[in-house]
N, C-alpha and C positions, 0 to 999 in steps of 0.2 A: 605513415598515414596519420593525419592530424585529427585526433578525436575519433570516437567510434561512429561509424556511419552505418546506415540501414540499407540492406540489399534485399531485393525480392528476386527469387529464382523461379521461373515457370518451367515446367518439364523437369522438376526436381527428382523424380523417381527414375528418370531415364539414364542411359549409360553415361552420357557426359554430364547431365544435370546433377547426378549424385556426386561426381568428382568435383564439380564447381562448388556445390554446397560445402564439401569437406575443405576445399581450399579457402573459401571465404571465412569459414570458422577458424581455420588455422591462422589466418591473417588478422583475426580480431574483429571481423564485421558482425554486426547484429543482423542475423540472417533469417528471413522468412522463406520457407520452402512451400511452394504452392503445389498441391496434389489434388487429383480428381476425387479420391476417396481416402479414408484413413488407411495407413499402410499396415498390412498384416504380415508381410514377409519379414522375418527377423533379420535377414541380411541387409535388406533395404533400410529397416529401422536403424540398424547399426550405422549405416552410411550417413543417415540424416540426424544422428544423435547430436544434440546441441543446438539444432535449428528449431525454430518455432514452426510447426506444421499448420497450414491453413488449407481447408478443403474448398475448392471452387472449380467450376468448369470454365476454362478460358474461352470456350466457344460461345458462352452464354454471358452477355453483358450484365444481366441482373445477378447471376450467380457470382460473378467476379466482384461486383460491388459489395455484395453481402460478405464475401470471404475476406475482403481487404478493408472493410469498415472505414473507408475514407482516410486511412493512415498515410503518413508521409514516408517516402523512400527516396534515398539519394541515388540509388542505382537500380535499374530493372534489367535483369538478364534473362533473355528468352532462349531456352534450349528445346523448345517444342518443335515437333516435325510430324507430318502425317505418317501414319503407320504403314499404309499400303502404297502411297504414291498415286492412287487412283484420282482422276480429275476432281470429282466432288469432294473427296477427302482432302486433297491438296489445297483446294480453294478455301475450304472451311477452316483448316488448321494453319497452313503455311502463310496464308494471307489474312483471312478474316480474324482468326483468333489472335494473331499478332497485332492486328489493328486494335483489338480490345485492350491489349496490354499497352499499346502506344498511347491510348487515351488516358490510361492511368498514369503513365510516365509524364504526359503533358500536364496533368493536374498537379504533379509534384515537381515539375521542371527537372526531372531526373535524367541522368545519363542512361541511355538505352544501349545495351550491348546485345547484338543479335548473332546467334550461332547459325550461320548459313551453310553453304557447301561450295566447294571449288568447281563442281560440275555445272554451275549456272553460267559459266563463261560461254558455253556453247549450248544454249537451251533448245531442246527438241521435245521435251516431255512436260506433262502438265504440272508436276510438282516443281520443276525448275522455273517455269513461267510464273507460278504462284509466288515462289520465293523472290524472284526478281521484281515482281509487282510490289511486294511489301518493302524490299530494299529501297526502291525509289520513293515510296511513301515515307519511309523513315528519313531518308536523305532530305526530302522536301519539308520535313516537319518543323524544322527550326530548333530541334533539340540537339544537345550533344549526343553523338552516337559513335559506336564502333561496330563495324560489320566484319565478322571473322569468318573466313572461308577456308576451312581445313581440308587437307587431302584425306586419304583413306585412314580410318581408325584401325587399330590393331584388331578390334572385334570383327571387322568386316573381312579380315584375312584369316580368321580362325576356323572357318567352316569345314576345312578338309583335314584338320589335324587328326581327328578320330579315325577317319577312313584310312588315312595313310598309316596310322599306328596298327590298324588291323590288317595291313599288308596290301591294301588297295593302291591303285595308281592315282597319281595327282592329276586332276582334270584341268585342262587348259583350253582356251579358245584359240583356234588357229595353231600357230607354233609356240604359243606362250610368250611371244615377244611383241604382241600388238600394242600393249599398254605398259605403263609404269607408274609408280607412285612413290612418295616419300611418307610412309605410314607414321602416324603419331599416336602415342599412348593417351589414354583418357586423363592421366595425371598431368602429363606435360601440357596437353591442350587446356585443361582447367587452369593451370598456372598462367598460361598465356592469356586466357579470357579474363581472369581476375586482374592480371597485370594491366589490362586496358584501362582500368579505372584511374590509375595514378600516372600513367605514361602519356604525356601530351602528344607524342608522336603517333599514338594509336587512336587519337580523337578525331572524329569527323573524317574517317577514311575507311575504305574497303581493304581489308588485309588478308591476302592468302597466306596460309601457313602450313608447313609440313614438319615432320620429325627430322631427326638427324639423318643425313644421307648416307650413301648415295641412293638415287632412285632405283627401285627394284621392279623387275618384270615378274609376272606370275611364274614363269619358268624358273627364275632365280629364287623365288619364294619356295617353290617346290623342291629345288635342289638343296636349299638350306634345310628344309624339314628332313629330307632323306639323309643328309650328312649328319644331322644331330641324332638320327636314329641308327646311324651306322649301316645304312642300306644303300643298294644301288638304285639310282633314280629310275622311276617308271612313270610315264606320262600317258594319259589318254586324251587325244585331241578331238575337240568338238568344233565343227564349222560354225562360226558365229552367225552365218546366215540362217541357220536352223531356227534360231529364236525369232527372226523376222517372219519365217514361214509359219511358225506357231502363232505369232501375233496376227497374221493375215487370216488364218483359219478361224481363230477365235473371234475376229472382227465380224466375220460372216454370221456367226451365231449371236454376236452382240446386238444385232438388230432386234432380237427377241429377249435377250437376257442381259441384265445389268452385270451379273456375275461374270459372264463371258467377256464383256467389255473391259471390266477391271482386270481380268486375267490377261487380256490382250495388252493392256498398258503395262502390266508387270513383265510380260515377255519383251516389250520394247525397252523397258528399264534395264532388263538383263542384257539385251543387245548393246545398249549404250555403254554399260560398264565393261562389256566384253571387248569393246572396240575403241574406247576413249580413255586416255590417260588422266589421272588425277594429279595434274601438274599445271603450272601457269601456262596459259595459251598465249602465244605470240601472234597477234593478228597480222603483223607485217610479214612474217615468214610463213604464216599458215601452218605452224607446228607447235608442239608442246616443248617447253624449255625447262629442263631440270635445273639448270644453273640459276635460272631466274626465280625458282620456287624457294621462298625463304625456309630456313631450317630453324627448329627450336627444340630445346629439351635434350635429355640425355638417354631416354629409354629407347632401346633398339628392338627391331622385330626379332632378331636372333635371341635376345634375352627373353622376349615375350614367349617365343616358341619353346625355349628351354623350360620356362616356368609352367606352361600349360602341359607340356609332355610329362613333367614331373608331378604337377598338382591337379591337373584336369582343367575343365573349361568353366567351372562355376563362376558366374558373373559375366560370362562372355557369350551367352546364348543369343543367337540371331533372331529366333522366332520367325516372323513373317518375312524378314529380309534375307533369309538364307537362299543363296543361289544353288549351292550344292547341298543336297540333303545328307546330313551326317549319318543317317540311317540307311543310305543307299547301299544296296547289296550288289550293285554292278561292279565290274572290275575296271 
């Protein structure tokens, strides 16, 4: 890197955003971490130590202008994403808030790096359409850009660790072989994202990325967990169509309740992830292609499971995005 360059990270307190801030600092970038409010959590403070924290609401153009004070940045990295995936939230965050950041990047003629998602290849959900809308606006903006579409995060595969430790069955949709992914760690993904700044091959392109292979099905993930625990595998099968029935029922109540509408969308999101792989989609063959899904990094899911079985899930909490409740008492 020639000279110290300034980077702005939006979504800096999130799972990937924190890792991106750490990687930028490790590589010598002058880094500004954009946060909605001053950070009180000591673990998050530790992750962002060394960065300059700025408070601003990315959904509010006036707040963003006040927070960034008209300063220059060479790179703008967006790690923001809607929390619920509900249509209004998706449009407000995945599209409109990113547009606010794009305006800042335009003013600086900055390289804009967008953390998107591989699932937008087959858009059926509100948050996917919002992400695609912004991707196209970014492509058409005339700025240098990099659009990174990662496969599953380790965090998204951590939700059943505690229940399996307690002797419960590993829950799968169908036979557990309906989908597959090449999961990637937050550290490896952060290195890839920051690497987009200096690598011309990652400029002005949409880049799908996974972790080191091979692709793993949910059943294989469960078998791995049981093996590491020294136990015989036990699976509980859930028909994926159950989630669509739940969505349909909630949609009926949704005529009267916004909450029900949002829960219906969440059920549809669950069904999507239960039936669609997080791999590169080959339009010609009409199938997902593990071999065509690029691999990056060294961290493996097996190593991640070993670590959380030993040390616990601190820092890997799913919150609203949990599909399987870690406190579920069912077998």
